[in-house]
N, CA, C and O atoms as a CHARMM CRD file, in Angstrom:
* protein
*
  384
    1    1 MET  N     53.69100  88.59700 155.38200 PROA 1      0.00000
    2    1 MET  CA    54.00100  89.79100 156.40400 PROA 1      0.00000
    3    1 MET  C     54.48700  89.62500 157.62400 PROA 1      0.00000
    4    1 MET  O     55.43000  90.34000 157.96300 PROA 1      0.00000
    5    2 TYR  N     54.01400  88.76400 158.43500 PROA 2      0.00000
    6    2 TYR  CA    54.56100  88.71500 159.62500 PROA 2      0.00000
    7    2 TYR  C     55.75500  88.45600 159.92900 PROA 2      0.00000
    8    2 TYR  O     56.42900  89.01800 160.79300 PROA 2      0.00000
    9    3 ILE  N     56.14400  87.36500 159.04400 PROA 3      0.00000
   10    3 ILE  CA    57.87300  87.39400 158.76900 PROA 3      0.00000
   11    3 ILE  C     58.75600  88.46400 158.67300 PROA 3      0.00000
   12    3 ILE  O     59.74000  88.74800 159.35600 PROA 3      0.00000
   13    4 GLU  N     58.13400  89.13000 157.50600 PROA 4      0.00000
   14    4 GLU  CA    58.91000  90.40000 157.22600 PROA 4      0.00000
   15    4 GLU  C     58.72800  91.54200 158.35200 PROA 4      0.00000
   16    4 GLU  O     59.67300  92.28400 158.62000 PROA 4      0.00000
   17    5 ASN  N     57.86000  91.62300 158.80300 PROA 5      0.00000
   18    5 ASN  CA    57.68700  92.61900 159.91500 PROA 5      0.00000
   19    5 ASN  C     58.49000  92.25400 161.14800 PROA 5      0.00000
   20    5 ASN  O     59.15800  93.09100 161.75500 PROA 5      0.00000
   21    6 THR  N     58.39700  90.86500 161.53200 PROA 6      0.00000
   22    6 THR  CA    59.08200  90.58600 162.76400 PROA 6      0.00000
   23    6 THR  C     60.98700  90.78900 162.49500 PROA 6      0.00000
   24    6 THR  O     61.79000  91.10200 163.37400 PROA 6      0.00000
   25    7 LEU  N     61.27000  90.53000 161.19100 PROA 7      0.00000
   26    7 LEU  CA    62.52500  90.77200 160.78800 PROA 7      0.00000
   27    7 LEU  C     63.27000  92.09200 160.54100 PROA 7      0.00000
   28    7 LEU  O     64.48700  92.17700 160.37100 PROA 7      0.00000
   29    8 SER  N     62.14500  93.40800 160.54400 PROA 8      0.00000
   30    8 SER  CA    62.42900  94.42100 160.32500 PROA 8      0.00000
   31    8 SER  C     62.39600  95.45700 161.95500 PROA 8      0.00000
   32    8 SER  O     62.48300  96.68400 161.98500 PROA 8      0.00000
   33    9 THR  N     62.26400  94.64200 163.03500 PROA 9      0.00000
   34    9 THR  CA    62.07100  95.13500 164.24600 PROA 9      0.00000
   35    9 THR  C     63.32200  95.50800 164.44400 PROA 9      0.00000
   36    9 THR  O     64.25900  94.99400 163.83400 PROA 9      0.00000
   37   10 PRO  N     63.49200  96.70000 165.56400 PROA 10     0.00000
   38   10 PRO  CA    64.95300  96.88000 165.91200 PROA 10     0.00000
   39   10 PRO  C     65.31500  95.81900 166.89000 PROA 10     0.00000
   40   10 PRO  O     64.49000  95.20600 167.56800 PROA 10     0.00000
   41   11 PRO  N     66.60200  95.64200 166.91900 PROA 11     0.00000
   42   11 PRO  CA    67.28100  94.60300 167.83100 PROA 11     0.00000
   43   11 PRO  C     67.17300  94.79300 169.39400 PROA 11     0.00000
   44   11 PRO  O     66.98000  95.88700 169.92300 PROA 11     0.00000
   45   12 LEU  N     67.31100  93.68300 170.02200 PROA 12     0.00000
   46   12 LEU  CA    67.25000  93.86000 171.45700 PROA 12     0.00000
   47   12 LEU  C     68.36200  94.49600 171.94300 PROA 12     0.00000
   48   12 LEU  O     69.49800  94.29700 171.51100 PROA 12     0.00000
   49   13 ALA  N     68.08300  95.24300 172.81400 PROA 13     0.00000
   50   13 ALA  CA    69.47500  95.95500 173.64100 PROA 13     0.00000
   51   13 ALA  C     69.97500  95.13100 174.53400 PROA 13     0.00000
   52   13 ALA  O     71.19800  95.14200 174.66800 PROA 13     0.00000
   53   14 GLN  N     69.15600  94.20500 175.37200 PROA 14     0.00000
   54   14 GLN  CA    69.91900  93.41400 176.14100 PROA 14     0.00000
   55   14 GLN  C     68.80000  92.12600 176.37800 PROA 14     0.00000
   56   14 GLN  O     67.57800  92.27400 176.34700 PROA 14     0.00000
   57   15 VAL  N     69.40400  91.03300 176.58300 PROA 15     0.00000
   58   15 VAL  CA    68.48300  89.76700 177.03900 PROA 15     0.00000
   59   15 VAL  C     69.34100  89.08300 178.39900 PROA 15     0.00000
   60   15 VAL  O     70.49900  88.66900 178.44400 PROA 15     0.00000
   61   16 ASN  N     68.26000  89.14500 179.50300 PROA 16     0.00000
   62   16 ASN  CA    68.98700  88.81800 180.59500 PROA 16     0.00000
   63   16 ASN  C     68.31700  87.35700 180.83100 PROA 16     0.00000
   64   16 ASN  O     67.11300  87.11000 180.89600 PROA 16     0.00000
   65   17 THR  N     69.41600  86.44400 180.94300 PROA 17     0.00000
   66   17 THR  CA    69.19500  85.12100 181.52100 PROA 17     0.00000
   67   17 THR  C     68.53000  85.03300 182.92500 PROA 17     0.00000
   68   17 THR  O     69.37000  85.37200 183.76000 PROA 17     0.00000
   69   18 LEU  N     67.32000  84.70200 183.51900 PROA 18     0.00000
   70   18 LEU  CA    66.86900  84.47000 184.63800 PROA 18     0.00000
   71   18 LEU  C     66.88500  83.22600 185.24000 PROA 18     0.00000
   72   18 LEU  O     66.82200  83.14300 186.46700 PROA 18     0.00000
   73   19 ASN  N     66.96500  82.21000 184.50800 PROA 19     0.00000
   74   19 ASN  CA    67.42600  80.99400 184.88800 PROA 19     0.00000
   75   19 ASN  C     67.60900  79.76200 183.61600 PROA 19     0.00000
   76   19 ASN  O     67.12800  79.83100 182.48600 PROA 19     0.00000
   77   20 VAL  N     68.21900  78.95000 184.02900 PROA 20     0.00000
   78   20 VAL  CA    68.41300  77.85600 182.93000 PROA 20     0.00000
   79   20 VAL  C     68.56600  76.56800 183.69300 PROA 20     0.00000
   80   20 VAL  O     69.24800  76.40700 184.70500 PROA 20     0.00000
   81   21 VAL  N     67.81100  75.64400 183.04400 PROA 21     0.00000
   82   21 VAL  CA    67.60700  74.30200 183.70800 PROA 21     0.00000
   83   21 VAL  C     68.02300  72.98000 182.55200 PROA 21     0.00000
   84   21 VAL  O     67.41700  72.98200 181.48000 PROA 21     0.00000
   85   22 HSD  N     68.73400  72.22800 182.73500 PROA 22     0.00000
   86   22 HSD  CA    69.15700  71.35600 181.55400 PROA 22     0.00000
   87   22 HSD  C     69.60200  70.05300 182.09300 PROA 22     0.00000
   88   22 HSD  O     70.17000  69.82900 183.16100 PROA 22     0.00000
   89   23 ASP  N     69.17900  69.09600 180.99800 PROA 23     0.00000
   90   23 ASP  CA    70.37100  67.57900 181.55500 PROA 23     0.00000
   91   23 ASP  C     70.84500  67.78500 180.06200 PROA 23     0.00000
   92   23 ASP  O     70.92100  68.81100 179.38700 PROA 23     0.00000
   93   24 CYS  N     71.20500  66.16500 179.70800 PROA 24     0.00000
   94   24 CYS  CA    71.87300  65.97700 178.68700 PROA 24     0.00000
   95   24 CYS  C     70.95400  66.34900 177.03500 PROA 24     0.00000
   96   24 CYS  O     71.51700  66.53300 175.95600 PROA 24     0.00000
   97   25 ASN  N     69.82900  66.36900 177.22000 PROA 25     0.00000
   98   25 ASN  CA    68.76300  66.12700 176.08300 PROA 25     0.00000
   99   25 ASN  C     68.03900  67.33900 175.99700 PROA 25     0.00000
  100   25 ASN  O     67.54500  67.65900 174.91600 PROA 25     0.00000
  101   26 GLN  N     67.91900  68.01100 176.93800 PROA 26     0.00000
  102   26 GLN  CA    66.98300  69.42300 177.27700 PROA 26     0.00000
  103   26 GLN  C     67.67400  70.37300 177.90200 PROA 26     0.00000
  104   26 GLN  O     68.57800  70.19600 178.71800 PROA 26     0.00000
  105   27 VAL  N     67.14700  71.60900 177.42600 PROA 27     0.00000
  106   27 VAL  CA    67.60000  72.70900 178.11900 PROA 27     0.00000
  107   27 VAL  C     66.31700  73.71900 178.06500 PROA 27     0.00000
  108   27 VAL  O     65.72500  73.89400 177.00000 PROA 27     0.00000
  109   28 ALA  N     65.92700  74.35900 179.24300 PROA 28     0.00000
  110   28 ALA  CA    64.90600  75.26600 179.47900 PROA 28     0.00000
  111   28 ALA  C     65.55000  76.49700 179.89500 PROA 28     0.00000
  112   28 ALA  O     66.29800  76.44500 180.87100 PROA 28     0.00000
  113   29 TRP  N     65.34300  77.72900 179.21900 PROA 29     0.00000
  114   29 TRP  CA    65.87900  79.03700 179.48400 PROA 29     0.00000
  115   29 TRP  C     64.80300  79.92500 179.70900 PROA 29     0.00000
  116   29 TRP  O     63.85800  80.02800 178.92700 PROA 29     0.00000
  117   30 HSD  N     64.93900  80.66400 180.91300 PROA 30     0.00000
  118   30 HSD  CA    63.83900  81.62200 181.27900 PROA 30     0.00000
  119   30 HSD  C     64.82300  82.99900 181.12000 PROA 30     0.00000
  120   30 HSD  O     65.94400  83.24100 181.56600 PROA 30     0.00000
  121   31 PHE  N     63.84500  83.82900 180.23800 PROA 31     0.00000
  122   31 PHE  CA    64.63700  85.25900 179.74400 PROA 31     0.00000
  123   31 PHE  C     63.84400  86.35200 180.05700 PROA 31     0.00000
  124   31 PHE  O     62.70400  86.27000 180.51400 PROA 31     0.00000
  125   32 GLU  N     64.52100  87.50300 179.78100 PROA 32     0.00000
  126   32 GLU  CA    63.93900  88.64400 179.99200 PROA 32     0.00000
  127   32 GLU  C     64.54000  89.76300 178.92900 PROA 32     0.00000
  128   32 GLU  O     65.71200  90.12800 179.02900 PROA 32     0.00000
  129   33 PHE  N     63.63200  90.30200 177.87000 PROA 33     0.00000
  130   33 PHE  CA    64.10900  91.47800 177.14100 PROA 33     0.00000
  131   33 PHE  C     64.18400  92.79200 177.71400 PROA 33     0.00000
  132   33 PHE  O     63.13200  93.27100 178.13800 PROA 33     0.00000
  133   34 ILE  N     65.44300  93.58500 177.81800 PROA 34     0.00000
  134   34 ILE  CA    65.33100  94.89000 178.20400 PROA 34     0.00000
  135   34 ILE  C     65.70200  95.69200 177.24000 PROA 34     0.00000
  136   34 ILE  O     66.51900  95.33500 176.39100 PROA 34     0.00000
  137   35 GLY  N     65.08500  97.00600 177.25600 PROA 35     0.00000
  138   35 GLY  CA    65.45700  98.10700 176.36400 PROA 35     0.00000
  139   35 GLY  C     64.48000  98.44300 175.00700 PROA 35     0.00000
  140   35 GLY  O     64.64100  99.36700 174.21000 PROA 35     0.00000
  141   36 LEU  N     63.33900  97.32300 174.99800 PROA 36     0.00000
  142   36 LEU  CA    62.66800  97.82000 173.79800 PROA 36     0.00000
  143   36 LEU  C     61.61300  98.72500 174.14600 PROA 36     0.00000
  144   36 LEU  O     61.45400  99.56200 173.25700 PROA 36     0.00000
  145   37 GLY  N     60.86200  98.85500 175.08400 PROA 37     0.00000
  146   37 GLY  CA    60.02500  99.95300 175.63800 PROA 37     0.00000
  147   37 GLY  C     59.43200  99.82500 176.95400 PROA 37     0.00000
  148   37 GLY  O     60.11400  99.24100 177.79700 PROA 37     0.00000
  149   38 PRO  N     58.31000 100.25200 177.28500 PROA 38     0.00000
  150   38 PRO  CA    58.02400 100.53400 178.70000 PROA 38     0.00000
  151   38 PRO  C     57.71800  98.88900 179.07900 PROA 38     0.00000
  152   38 PRO  O     57.92700  98.61900 180.26200 PROA 38     0.00000
  153   39 GLN  N     57.37900  98.07800 178.45900 PROA 39     0.00000
  154   39 GLN  CA    56.79400  96.91000 179.34600 PROA 39     0.00000
  155   39 GLN  C     57.60500  95.69300 179.53100 PROA 39     0.00000
  156   39 GLN  O     58.37800  95.51100 178.59000 PROA 39     0.00000
  157   40 ARG  N     57.66200  94.78100 180.49100 PROA 40     0.00000
  158   40 ARG  CA    58.48900  93.77600 181.04900 PROA 40     0.00000
  159   40 ARG  C     58.02700  92.77900 179.83000 PROA 40     0.00000
  160   40 ARG  O     56.90600  92.56000 179.37000 PROA 40     0.00000
  161   41 ILE  N     59.17600  92.31500 179.52200 PROA 41     0.00000
  162   41 ILE  CA    58.92100  90.94000 178.30500 PROA 41     0.00000
  163   41 ILE  C     59.63700  90.00400 179.04300 PROA 41     0.00000
  164   41 ILE  O     60.67200  90.46500 179.52500 PROA 41     0.00000
  165   42 ARG  N     59.40000  88.77900 179.29300 PROA 42     0.00000
  166   42 ARG  CA    59.62000  87.54000 180.06700 PROA 42     0.00000
  167   42 ARG  C     59.18500  86.56900 179.30200 PROA 42     0.00000
  168   42 ARG  O     58.06200  86.74500 178.83100 PROA 42     0.00000
  169   43 GLY  N     59.85800  85.37000 178.97100 PROA 43     0.00000
  170   43 GLY  CA    59.72200  84.29100 178.18700 PROA 43     0.00000
  171   43 GLY  C     60.55000  82.98200 178.51100 PROA 43     0.00000
  172   43 GLY  O     61.49000  82.98700 179.30600 PROA 43     0.00000
  173   44 PHE  N     60.14800  81.94200 177.87400 PROA 44     0.00000
  174   44 PHE  CA    61.05000  80.31200 178.20900 PROA 44     0.00000
  175   44 PHE  C     61.25000  80.05900 176.93600 PROA 44     0.00000
  176   44 PHE  O     60.30400  80.13800 176.15100 PROA 44     0.00000
  177   45 ASP  N     62.22800  79.79000 176.60900 PROA 45     0.00000
  178   45 ASP  CA    62.61000  78.80500 175.32800 PROA 45     0.00000
  179   45 ASP  C     62.96600  77.53300 176.09000 PROA 45     0.00000
  180   45 ASP  O     63.47900  77.52300 177.20900 PROA 45     0.00000
  181   46 TYR  N     62.57300  76.24200 175.21900 PROA 46     0.00000
  182   46 TYR  CA    62.76300  75.06000 175.48500 PROA 46     0.00000
  183   46 TYR  C     63.12900  74.07200 174.44000 PROA 46     0.00000
  184   46 TYR  O     62.22800  73.58400 173.75800 PROA 46     0.00000
  185   47 PHE  N     64.53900  73.68400 174.22400 PROA 47     0.00000
  186   47 PHE  CA    65.12400  73.07800 173.65700 PROA 47     0.00000
  187   47 PHE  C     65.49800  71.55700 173.63000 PROA 47     0.00000
  188   47 PHE  O     66.04200  71.05000 174.61000 PROA 47     0.00000
  189   48 LEU  N     65.20100  70.82100 172.49100 PROA 48     0.00000
  190   48 LEU  CA    65.75400  69.34200 172.58600 PROA 48     0.00000
  191   48 LEU  C     67.08300  69.33800 171.85500 PROA 48     0.00000
  192   48 LEU  O     67.38400  70.07300 170.91500 PROA 48     0.00000
  193   49 VAL  N     67.89000  68.33800 172.46000 PROA 49     0.00000
  194   49 VAL  CA    69.24100  68.19900 171.92400 PROA 49     0.00000
  195   49 VAL  C     69.41300  66.60100 171.66300 PROA 49     0.00000
  196   49 VAL  O     68.97600  65.75900 172.44800 PROA 49     0.00000
  197   50 ASN  N     70.08700  66.30000 170.49500 PROA 50     0.00000
  198   50 ASN  CA    70.47200  65.23000 170.02600 PROA 50     0.00000
  199   50 ASN  C     71.65000  64.77100 170.73500 PROA 50     0.00000
  200   50 ASN  O     72.28000  65.58000 171.41600 PROA 50     0.00000
  201   51 SER  N     71.95600  63.76100 170.66200 PROA 51     0.00000
  202   51 SER  CA    73.61200  63.09800 171.15400 PROA 51     0.00000
  203   51 SER  C     74.71800  63.53900 170.13300 PROA 51     0.00000
  204   51 SER  O     75.80000  62.95500 170.17700 PROA 51     0.00000
  205   52 LYS  N     74.53400  64.41600 169.32500 PROA 52     0.00000
  206   52 LYS  CA    75.65400  65.19500 168.76700 PROA 52     0.00000
  207   52 LYS  C     75.86600  66.75500 169.55300 PROA 52     0.00000
  208   52 LYS  O     76.77000  67.54400 169.27800 PROA 52     0.00000
  209   53 GLY  N     74.77600  66.96900 170.61000 PROA 53     0.00000
  210   53 GLY  CA    74.69200  68.34800 171.25700 PROA 53     0.00000
  211   53 GLY  C     74.01200  69.31000 170.12700 PROA 53     0.00000
  212   53 GLY  O     74.03500  70.53600 170.22700 PROA 53     0.00000
  213   54 GLN  N     73.42300  68.63600 169.07500 PROA 54     0.00000
  214   54 GLN  CA    72.98800  69.90600 168.57000 PROA 54     0.00000
  215   54 GLN  C     71.35200  70.03300 168.85600 PROA 54     0.00000
  216   54 GLN  O     70.66100  69.07400 169.20000 PROA 54     0.00000
  217   55 ILE  N     70.91400  71.22700 168.67600 PROA 55     0.00000
  218   55 ILE  CA    69.59600  71.43700 168.87700 PROA 55     0.00000
  219   55 ILE  C     68.63100  70.90900 167.66700 PROA 55     0.00000
  220   55 ILE  O     68.99500  71.10800 166.50800 PROA 55     0.00000
  221   56 TYR  N     67.36100  70.21500 167.94700 PROA 56     0.00000
  222   56 TYR  CA    66.62100  69.71500 166.80800 PROA 56     0.00000
  223   56 TYR  C     65.29700  69.96400 167.07000 PROA 56     0.00000
  224   56 TYR  O     64.52100  69.46500 166.25500 PROA 56     0.00000
  225   57 GLU  N     64.77700  70.64100 168.04100 PROA 57     0.00000
  226   57 GLU  CA    63.36300  70.98400 168.30400 PROA 57     0.00000
  227   57 GLU  C     63.66100  72.19200 169.09700 PROA 57     0.00000
  228   57 GLU  O     64.69500  72.33500 169.74900 PROA 57     0.00000
  229   58 GLU  N     62.67500  73.08300 169.00800 PROA 58     0.00000
  230   58 GLU  CA    62.79100  74.56800 169.97900 PROA 58     0.00000
  231   58 GLU  C     61.39500  74.74000 170.17800 PROA 58     0.00000
  232   58 GLU  O     60.68600  74.60000 169.18200 PROA 58     0.00000
  233   59 TYR  N     60.95500  74.96500 171.06000 PROA 59     0.00000
  234   59 TYR  CA    59.59900  75.84300 171.71800 PROA 59     0.00000
  235   59 TYR  C     59.51000  76.92200 172.38400 PROA 59     0.00000
  236   59 TYR  O     59.98200  76.81600 173.51600 PROA 59     0.00000
  237   60 VAL  N     58.95900  78.23000 172.04800 PROA 60     0.00000
  238   60 VAL  CA    59.38000  79.47800 172.59300 PROA 60     0.00000
  239   60 VAL  C     57.94800  79.94400 172.92700 PROA 60     0.00000
  240   60 VAL  O     56.94000  79.71100 172.26000 PROA 60     0.00000
  241   61 GLU  N     58.05900  80.82300 174.37400 PROA 61     0.00000
  242   61 GLU  CA    56.71900  81.26100 174.56100 PROA 61     0.00000
  243   61 GLU  C     57.02600  82.61700 175.50700 PROA 61     0.00000
  244   61 GLU  O     57.57000  82.49200 176.60400 PROA 61     0.00000
  245   62 PHE  N     56.68900  83.70900 175.06100 PROA 62     0.00000
  246   62 PHE  CA    56.75100  85.07800 175.60100 PROA 62     0.00000
  247   62 PHE  C     55.82800  85.70800 175.63200 PROA 62     0.00000
  248   62 PHE  O     54.81500  85.23300 175.11900 PROA 62     0.00000
  249   63 ASN  N     55.77300  87.03000 176.23500 PROA 63     0.00000
  250   63 ASN  CA    54.63200  87.92000 176.25900 PROA 63     0.00000
  251   63 ASN  C     54.84900  88.82700 174.79700 PROA 63     0.00000
  252   63 ASN  O     55.19700  89.99700 174.64500 PROA 63     0.00000
  253   64 SER  N     54.50400  87.80900 173.84400 PROA 64     0.00000
  254   64 SER  CA    54.57500  88.65600 172.49600 PROA 64     0.00000
  255   64 SER  C     53.71200  89.92000 172.18400 PROA 64     0.00000
  256   64 SER  O     54.15700  90.78100 171.42500 PROA 64     0.00000
  257   65 LEU  N     52.50600  90.03900 172.75000 PROA 65     0.00000
  258   65 LEU  CA    51.97200  91.25100 172.67800 PROA 65     0.00000
  259   65 LEU  C     52.68500  92.37300 173.19100 PROA 65     0.00000
  260   65 LEU  O     52.81300  93.40200 172.52800 PROA 65     0.00000
  261   66 ALA  N     53.16100  92.23100 174.34500 PROA 66     0.00000
  262   66 ALA  CA    54.03000  93.54500 174.99300 PROA 66     0.00000
  263   66 ALA  C     55.05700  93.76200 173.99300 PROA 66     0.00000
  264   66 ALA  O     55.15800  94.87100 173.46900 PROA 66     0.00000
  265   67 TRP  N     55.94800  92.65700 173.63100 PROA 67     0.00000
  266   67 TRP  CA    56.94300  92.70200 172.61800 PROA 67     0.00000
  267   67 TRP  C     56.61700  93.70200 171.25200 PROA 67     0.00000
  268   67 TRP  O     57.30000  94.63900 170.83900 PROA 67     0.00000
  269   68 ALA  N     55.26200  93.13200 170.67400 PROA 68     0.00000
  270   68 ALA  CA    54.86200  93.72900 169.70800 PROA 68     0.00000
  271   68 ALA  C     54.57600  95.26900 170.01900 PROA 68     0.00000
  272   68 ALA  O     54.99700  96.03000 169.14700 PROA 68     0.00000
  273   69 GLU  N     54.06900  95.73900 170.87800 PROA 69     0.00000
  274   69 GLU  CA    53.80000  96.99400 171.00800 PROA 69     0.00000
  275   69 GLU  C     54.82900  97.75000 171.49600 PROA 69     0.00000
  276   69 GLU  O     54.55800  98.92900 171.72500 PROA 69     0.00000
  277   70 ASP  N     56.22900  97.27300 171.76800 PROA 70     0.00000
  278   70 ASP  CA    57.34600  98.06900 172.11700 PROA 70     0.00000
  279   70 ASP  C     57.85700  98.02600 170.82300 PROA 70     0.00000
  280   70 ASP  O     58.67700  98.94400 170.78500 PROA 70     0.00000
  281   71 THR  N     57.83100  97.52400 169.84700 PROA 71     0.00000
  282   71 THR  CA    58.45300  97.28500 168.44500 PROA 71     0.00000
  283   71 THR  C     58.02900  98.23500 167.78600 PROA 71     0.00000
  284   71 THR  O     58.83800  98.80400 167.05400 PROA 71     0.00000
  285   72 GLY  N     56.80500  98.65300 167.82400 PROA 72     0.00000
  286   72 GLY  CA    55.97000  99.55600 167.00100 PROA 72     0.00000
  287   72 GLY  C     54.71300  98.83300 166.47300 PROA 72     0.00000
  288   72 GLY  O     53.80500  99.53800 166.03300 PROA 72     0.00000
  289   73 PHE  N     54.57900  97.51000 166.47600 PROA 73     0.00000
  290   73 PHE  CA    53.01600  97.02100 165.88800 PROA 73     0.00000
  291   73 PHE  C     51.87700  97.69400 166.69600 PROA 73     0.00000
  292   73 PHE  O     51.75900  98.16000 167.82900 PROA 73     0.00000
  293   74 ASN  N     51.07800  97.53100 165.58500 PROA 74     0.00000
  294   74 ASN  CA    49.67800  98.21600 166.24400 PROA 74     0.00000
  295   74 ASN  C     48.56900  96.87800 166.98300 PROA 74     0.00000
  296   74 ASN  O     47.89100  96.08900 166.32400 PROA 74     0.00000
  297   75 VAL  N     48.64600  96.93600 168.24500 PROA 75     0.00000
  298   75 VAL  CA    47.79400  95.82700 168.82700 PROA 75     0.00000
  299   75 VAL  C     46.40600  96.21400 168.83600 PROA 75     0.00000
  300   75 VAL  O     46.21200  97.36800 169.21800 PROA 75     0.00000
  301   76 THR  N     45.34800  95.51300 168.50000 PROA 76     0.00000
  302   76 THR  CA    43.86200  95.88000 168.62300 PROA 76     0.00000
  303   76 THR  C     43.18900  94.74400 169.52600 PROA 76     0.00000
  304   76 THR  O     42.96800  93.60600 169.11200 PROA 76     0.00000
  305   77 PRO  N     42.94800  95.11700 170.57800 PROA 77     0.00000
  306   77 PRO  CA    42.01700  94.09400 171.12800 PROA 77     0.00000
  307   77 PRO  C     40.80200  93.70000 170.36600 PROA 77     0.00000
  308   77 PRO  O     40.28400  94.45800 169.54500 PROA 77     0.00000
  309   78 PRO  N     40.29400  92.37100 170.67200 PROA 78     0.00000
  310   78 PRO  CA    39.07600  91.99600 169.80000 PROA 78     0.00000
  311   78 PRO  C     37.65100  92.57100 170.31700 PROA 78     0.00000
  312   78 PRO  O     37.41500  92.68700 171.51900 PROA 78     0.00000
  313   79 THR  N     36.62100  92.96000 169.19500 PROA 79     0.00000
  314   79 THR  CA    35.42200  93.87200 169.83400 PROA 79     0.00000
  315   79 THR  C     34.51800  92.66400 170.08400 PROA 79     0.00000
  316   79 THR  O     33.50600  92.91100 170.74000 PROA 79     0.00000
  317   80 THR  N     34.69000  91.47500 169.70400 PROA 80     0.00000
  318   80 THR  CA    33.52600  90.38800 169.92000 PROA 80     0.00000
  319   80 THR  C     34.29700  89.01600 170.38200 PROA 80     0.00000
  320   80 THR  O     35.50000  88.85900 170.17300 PROA 80     0.00000
  321   81 GLY  N     33.59400  88.18300 170.93900 PROA 81     0.00000
  322   81 GLY  CA    34.31700  87.09200 171.43900 PROA 81     0.00000
  323   81 GLY  C     34.45400  87.07600 172.78300 PROA 81     0.00000
  324   81 GLY  O     33.95300  87.98800 173.44100 PROA 81     0.00000
  325   82 GLU  N     35.21500  85.94700 173.45400 PROA 82     0.00000
  326   82 GLU  CA    35.30500  85.45000 174.76400 PROA 82     0.00000
  327   82 GLU  C     36.17500  86.72400 175.47100 PROA 82     0.00000
  328   82 GLU  O     35.95100  87.12800 176.61200 PROA 82     0.00000
  329   83 TYR  N     37.08300  87.20800 174.67900 PROA 83     0.00000
  330   83 TYR  CA    38.10100  88.31500 175.12600 PROA 83     0.00000
  331   83 TYR  C     37.85300  89.50500 174.83200 PROA 83     0.00000
  332   83 TYR  O     38.73000  90.34400 175.03800 PROA 83     0.00000
  333   84 ALA  N     36.85000  89.81300 174.38700 PROA 84     0.00000
  334   84 ALA  CA    36.50600  91.24100 173.94000 PROA 84     0.00000
  335   84 ALA  C     36.09500  91.80300 175.37000 PROA 84     0.00000
  336   84 ALA  O     35.73400  91.02000 176.24900 PROA 84     0.00000
  337   85 PRO  N     36.16300  93.33800 175.61300 PROA 85     0.00000
  338   85 PRO  CA    35.66600  93.78800 176.83900 PROA 85     0.00000
  339   85 PRO  C     34.28000  93.60400 177.02100 PROA 85     0.00000
  340   85 PRO  O     33.60300  93.58300 175.99300 PROA 85     0.00000
  341   86 GLN  N     33.68600  93.46100 178.15300 PROA 86     0.00000
  342   86 GLN  CA    32.22100  93.14500 178.31900 PROA 86     0.00000
  343   86 GLN  C     31.56000  94.49700 178.64300 PROA 86     0.00000
  344   86 GLN  O     32.17400  95.29800 179.34800 PROA 86     0.00000
  345   87 THR  N     30.49300  94.75200 178.22300 PROA 87     0.00000
  346   87 THR  CA    29.76300  95.90400 178.43100 PROA 87     0.00000
  347   87 THR  C     28.84900  95.75800 179.44800 PROA 87     0.00000
  348   87 THR  O     28.37400  96.82400 179.84000 PROA 87     0.00000
  349   88 SER  N     28.41400  94.64000 180.06000 PROA 88     0.00000
  350   88 SER  CA    27.53100  93.92500 181.18100 PROA 88     0.00000
  351   88 SER  C     27.84100  92.97700 181.66800 PROA 88     0.00000
  352   88 SER  O     28.91200  92.46600 181.34000 PROA 88     0.00000
  353   89 GLY  N     27.08800  92.43300 182.55600 PROA 89     0.00000
  354   89 GLY  CA    27.27500  91.10500 183.36500 PROA 89     0.00000
  355   89 GLY  C     28.32300  91.23700 184.45200 PROA 89     0.00000
  356   89 GLY  O     28.88800  92.28200 184.77400 PROA 89     0.00000
  357   90 PRO  N     28.50600  90.01700 184.97900 PROA 90     0.00000
  358   90 PRO  CA    29.32500  89.98900 186.26500 PROA 90     0.00000
  359   90 PRO  C     30.81900  90.39500 185.68300 PROA 90     0.00000
  360   90 PRO  O     31.21200  90.13200 184.54600 PROA 90     0.00000
  361   91 ALA  N     31.55300  91.08000 186.68800 PROA 91     0.00000
  362   91 ALA  CA    32.55200  91.36300 186.81500 PROA 91     0.00000
  363   91 ALA  C     33.64900  90.25600 186.61500 PROA 91     0.00000
  364   91 ALA  O     33.32300  89.25100 187.24700 PROA 91     0.00000
  365   92 ARG  N     34.88000  90.09500 185.92500 PROA 92     0.00000
  366   92 ARG  CA    35.62100  89.18200 185.54800 PROA 92     0.00000
  367   92 ARG  C     37.10600  89.41500 186.04000 PROA 92     0.00000
  368   92 ARG  O     37.71400  90.45000 185.76500 PROA 92     0.00000
  369   93 LEU  N     37.64200  88.40100 186.77600 PROA 93     0.00000
  370   93 LEU  CA    39.09000  88.83400 187.80100 PROA 93     0.00000
  371   93 LEU  C     40.15900  88.11800 186.79100 PROA 93     0.00000
  372   93 LEU  O     40.09200  87.00700 186.26400 PROA 93     0.00000
  373   94 PHE  N     41.00900  88.96500 186.71400 PROA 94     0.00000
  374   94 PHE  CA    42.20500  88.30500 185.97600 PROA 94     0.00000
  375   94 PHE  C     43.33200  88.46400 186.71900 PROA 94     0.00000
  376   94 PHE  O     43.60200  89.60100 187.10700 PROA 94     0.00000
  377   95 ARG  N     44.27200  87.25900 187.08400 PROA 95     0.00000
  378   95 ARG  CA    45.66800  87.45800 187.78800 PROA 95     0.00000
  379   95 ARG  C     46.36100  87.83600 186.84000 PROA 95     0.00000
  380   95 ARG  O     46.11600  87.66800 185.64500 PROA 95     0.00000
  381   96 ARG  N     47.58400  88.55400 187.48400 PROA 96     0.00000
  382   96 ARG  CA    48.78300  89.06200 186.71500 PROA 96     0.00000
  383   96 ARG  C     49.65600  88.26800 186.81700 PROA 96     0.00000
  384   96 ARG  O     50.74000  88.46800 186.26900 PROA 96     0.00000
């Protein structure tokens, strides 16, 4: 279901490259998606490259919850556990 939903999302209007760092065997790409919705969506893609110049491994990290909301997914925060809203106790500070 996840793959079907991901493949049916609207195309990206624009992808901005913020930075690229590389050597002969690896590439780190810092990017930003533009035009999906109101939230800023930034991420990193890390590629490993073999001696033929082919990518053989990839790792991606980006603000996937913002992307999901901007593309129409229903994102529901947890109601229990560590990340659920606290109803009492000390205030928690989160960095942005």
